[in-house]
C-alpha positions in Angstrom: -0.3 104.1 77.4 -1.7 105.9 74.5 -4.2 107.5 75.0 -7.3 109.0 73.0 -9.0 112.2 73.4 -11.8 114.2 72.5 -10.5 115.1 69.0 -9.3 111.4 68.0 -12.4 110.4 68.8 -14.4 112.8 66.4 -11.7 111.8 63.9 -13.0 108.2 64.5 -16.3 109.2 63.2 -15.7 111.6 60.8 -12.6 111.2 59.1 -10.9 108.0 60.6 -11.5 105.7 56.9 -9.0 103.5 55.0 -8.4 105.9 52.2 -6.5 103.6 49.9 -7.5 106.5 47.0 -4.3 108.1 48.9 -1.6 106.0 47.4 -2.5 107.4 44.3 -1.4 110.4 45.2 1.8 109.2 46.7 4.9 109.4 44.6 5.6 105.3 43.2 8.5 104.5 45.8 11.0 102.4 43.0 14.7 101.1 44.2 16.0 104.4 42.1 14.2 107.2 44.5 13.4 105.3 47.8 14.3 107.4 50.7 14.9 105.9 53.9 11.7 106.0 56.1 13.9 107.1 59.6 14.0 105.4 62.7 11.1 104.1 64.5 11.0 106.6 67.5 8.1 106.0 70.1 7.4 109.6 70.4 6.3 109.6 66.8 3.2 111.8 66.8 -0.4 110.1 65.8 -1.2 110.8 62.4 -4.7 113.0 62.9 -6.6 110.4 59.6 -6.0 107.4 59.0 -4.4 106.3 55.7 -3.8 103.1 54.5 -1.7 105.0 51.4 0.7 106.0 53.7 0.9 102.8 55.5 1.7 100.9 52.2 4.0 103.9 50.9 5.7 103.3 54.5 6.2 99.4 53.5 7.8 100.2 50.5 9.5 102.4 51.4 11.3 100.0 55.0 11.4 97.4 52.3 13.7 98.9 49.7 15.7 100.8 51.8 16.8 97.5 54.1 17.0 95.8 51.0 19.6 98.5 49.0 21.2 99.7 52.1 22.0 96.5 53.6 21.5 93.9 51.1 19.7 91.2 52.8 16.1 89.5 54.4 15.0 89.3 57.7 12.1 88.3 59.3 10.9 92.0 60.6 11.1 93.7 57.4 11.6 92.6 54.1 9.9 88.6 54.4 7.2 90.3 56.5 7.2 93.2 53.2 5.9 90.1 50.8 3.6 89.0 53.3 1.8 91.7 53.6 1.9 93.7 50.4 -0.1 92.0 48.0 -2.9 92.0 50.0 -3.3 95.8 48.6 -1.6 94.7 45.0 1.3 93.3 43.5 1.7 95.6 40.9 3.6 98.3 42.3 7.1 98.9 41.3 8.6 98.0 44.6 6.5 94.8 45.3 7.9 93.8 42.0 11.5 94.7 43.4 11.1 92.9 46.1 10.1 90.0 45.0 12.7 89.4 42.4 15.3 90.6 45.3 13.8 87.4 47.0 13.8 85.5 44.1 17.1 85.9 43.1 18.0 85.1 47.0 17.0 81.3 46.1 18.2 80.7 42.5 21.5 82.9 42.5 23.2 83.6 45.8 22.4 79.8 47.3 23.6 78.2 44.3 27.4 80.5 44.2 27.7 80.9 48.0 24.9 78.9 49.5 22.3 80.3 52.1 23.4 82.5 55.2 21.7 80.2 57.6 19.1 77.4 57.4 16.9 80.3 59.2 16.9 82.2 55.5 15.9 78.7 53.8 12.8 78.5 56.5 11.7 82.1 56.1 12.2 82.6 52.3 10.1 79.3 51.4 7.4 80.8 53.4 7.5 84.4 52.1 7.7 83.3 48.8 4.8 80.8 49.5 2.9 83.4 51.3 3.4 85.9 48.0 2.1 83.7 45.4 -0.8 81.9 47.3 -1.8 86.0 47.5 -1.0 86.5 44.2 -0.8 84.3 41.4 -2.5 81.1 43.2 0.2 79.3 41.6 3.4 77.6 43.1 6.6 79.6 41.6 9.0 77.4 41.0 11.9 79.5 42.7 9.4 79.0 46.0 9.0 75.1 45.0 13.0 75.2 45.4 12.7 77.2 48.5 10.3 75.0 50.2 12.1 71.9 48.8 15.1 72.9 50.2 14.0 73.3 53.5 13.8 69.7 53.9 17.2 68.9 53.3 18.3 71.1 56.3 15.2 69.4 58.3 17.0 68.2 61.5 16.6 64.6 62.5 14.1 65.2 65.7 12.0 67.5 63.3 13.0 70.8 63.7 15.3 73.4 62.1 18.2 75.3 63.9 17.4 78.8 64.0 19.0 82.4 65.0 19.0 83.0 68.5 19.9 86.8 68.4 17.6 87.3 70.8 15.4 89.6 69.1 12.0 88.4 69.8 9.9 86.8 68.6 11.4 85.9 65.7 15.0 85.3 66.0 15.4 83.7 69.5 14.5 79.9 69.4 14.0 76.7 67.3 10.6 76.6 67.9 10.1 80.0 65.9 11.8 78.4 62.9 9.5 75.3 63.2 5.9 77.4 63.5 7.6 79.4 60.3 8.4 75.6 58.5 4.9 74.8 59.0 2.6 77.4 58.0 4.8 77.2 54.9 3.8 74.3 54.3 0.4 75.2 54.6 0.1 78.8 52.4 2.1 76.8 49.7 -0.5 76.3 46.7 -1.2 74.0 44.1 -1.5 70.9 46.9 2.6 71.2 47.4 2.0 69.8 50.8 0.8 66.8 49.2 4.1 65.5 47.5 6.2 62.9 49.4 9.0 65.4 50.7 5.9 67.7 52.0 4.7 64.7 53.6 7.5 63.1 55.6 9.1 66.4 56.8 5.4 67.4 58.3 5.1 64.1 60.2 8.7 64.6 61.1 7.1 68.2 62.6 4.7 67.1 64.3 6.5 64.7 65.9 8.8 67.9 66.7 5.7 69.5 68.4 5.1 67.1 70.3 8.3 66.8 72.7 8.5 70.7 71.7 5.3 72.3 72.6 4.7 76.3 71.4 6.4 78.2 74.3 4.6 81.3 73.8 1.3 81.9 72.5 2.6 84.2 70.2 4.1 80.9 68.4 0.8 78.7 69.1 -1.0 81.9 67.3 0.7 80.7 64.9 0.1 77.1 64.5 -3.3 78.2 64.6 -2.7 80.3 61.7 -1.3 77.6 59.8 -4.4 75.4 60.5 -6.5 77.8 59.2 -5.6 76.7 55.8 -6.1 72.7 56.4 -2.7 71.7 57.6 -4.3 70.8 61.0 -1.5 71.6 63.6 -3.5 72.1 66.3 -6.5 69.9 67.5 -9.9 71.8 67.0 -9.9 72.3 71.0 -6.9 73.2 70.8 -8.0 75.9 68.0 -10.7 77.0 69.9 -8.8 77.4 73.3 -5.9 79.2 71.6 -8.8 81.8 70.2 -10.0 82.4 73.3 -6.8 83.1 74.4 -6.3 85.2 72.7 -9.4 87.0 72.8 -9.0 87.2 76.7 -5.8 89.8 76.7 -7.9 92.5 74.5 -7.2 95.6 76.2 -9.5 98.4 77.7 -8.3 100.0 74.4 -9.1 97.9 72.1 -5.3 96.9 71.1 -3.0 94.2 71.7 0.2 93.9 73.5 3.0 91.6 71.7 4.5 91.4 74.9 1.5 89.4 76.7 1.7 86.5 73.6 5.4 85.6 75.5 7.4 85.0 78.1 10.3 87.2 76.7 13.2 89.6 78.9 14.6 92.7 78.2 18.7 92.9 77.8 18.7 95.6 81.1 15.9 93.8 83.0 13.4 96.5 82.6 9.7 95.5 82.7 8.1 94.7 78.9 5.4 96.9 77.9 2.3 96.3 78.8 0.7 99.2 76.2 -1.1 98.1 72.5 0.9 97.9 70.2 1.3 97.8 66.0 2.6 93.6 66.0 0.3 92.9 68.7 -2.6 94.1 67.9 -2.5 93.6 63.8 -1.0 90.4 64.4 -3.8 88.7 66.9 -6.7 90.5 64.7 -5.5 88.5 61.6 -4.7 85.9 63.2 -8.6 85.7 64.5 -9.8 86.5 61.6 -7.9 84.0 59.3 -9.2 81.2 62.1 -13.0 82.2 61.5 -13.5 85.1 64.0 -16.3 86.9 62.2 -15.0 89.9 60.6 -18.3 92.0 62.0 -17.2 90.1 65.6 -17.3 92.7 68.0 -13.4 92.4 69.3 -12.2 92.4 66.1 -13.4 95.9 65.1 -12.4 97.4 68.8 -9.1 96.3 67.5 -9.3 97.7 64.0 -10.4 101.1 65.4 -7.2 101.0 67.6 -5.3 100.5 64.7 -6.8 103.2 62.6 -6.7 105.5 65.8 -3.1 104.5 66.7 -1.1 105.2 62.9 1.9 107.2 63.3 2.0 110.5 61.0 4.4 108.4 58.8 2.4 105.9 58.3 3.6 102.8 60.8 2.4 101.5 63.6 5.4 101.6 66.6 5.7 98.1 68.1 8.5 98.6 71.3 11.7 96.2 71.0 11.0 92.7 73.1 15.0 92.9 74.1 16.4 96.9 73.7 15.3 99.7 73.1 16.9 101.5 69.3 15.9 101.0 66.1 12.4 99.5 67.3 12.5 97.1 63.8 9.6 95.3 65.2 7.2 98.2 63.9 7.9 97.2 60.3 6.7 94.1 60.9 4.1 95.4 63.3 2.9 97.5 60.6 2.5 94.6 57.5 0.7 92.4 60.1 -1.1 96.4 60.7 -2.0 96.2 57.1 -2.8 92.7 57.0 -5.2 92.8 59.4 -7.1 96.1 57.9 -7.3 94.6 54.4 -8.7 91.1 55.5 -11.3 93.0 57.9 -13.2 94.9 55.7 -16.3 95.3 56.3 -18.7 95.8 53.4 -20.6 99.3 53.9 -24.4 98.6 54.5 
């Protein structure tokens, strides 16, 4: 379990401030100069001082390295990046490059070879829609293409055939894909949801959830997130209950454990970690904020304090894989959600 000693507590008082200015002192990450940020190590030391700049530098490096080396998109890395990066800035070279690559996935690869999986269509639509909403506020033509293509592969039962690679919470069950599709439509700018295709697709999707309710609190929280944009996927009572369930899982140190949001089993049968982690804390704090919980709420402030105290030296927040130890790529998405939580819950100085 992560513990904060007297030195760290003192750092919280004197040094743990969000240093957006530090980003300007770091060399901008580009496709040409990017260096792999290295593996996500559970034993990486805690940073002496919290820095938003180093967090962004890590996200830039992780996303571009994945793009350059693996030449694909994944929910845990460069798709997650498209959600988080514009909340800091979308003008950086890295942000523009990842966005360009995502657009080319839709306009070029899909036209020439087709999507690798149905999941790629839904995940692309969601990431591009969120990125549009956080940048221009307008629905890009490429985003519309991805969203429209979603409906062409929607199953008769209202869901989508998802990747089941035993990499929860993202690549493990069909319900995740359905939740992500709901979020894609909810966040899409310019009233995309009012179009005929979207209305018909969302009606089928609601029918899907009647027969396949979210199997985990994580997925339920995704529908809470989608509902925050006015596309009600949960009743008012269900939304209140979801908020209270998320609140109840806050740990004594102020953070959340992603493992507590589901019932996932590890490959070797070992118990899941109960420690607070970057994904659990960042995701819950961000979703609670979207659900209307004030940035000055005590639970939110404790969660923010946990994030500031538990950033690692590289700028990332570590999250142990829910399936098996190794690269712990969930740390990439955890860092994205940590940045989203920090930026969306800033409290103006009084």
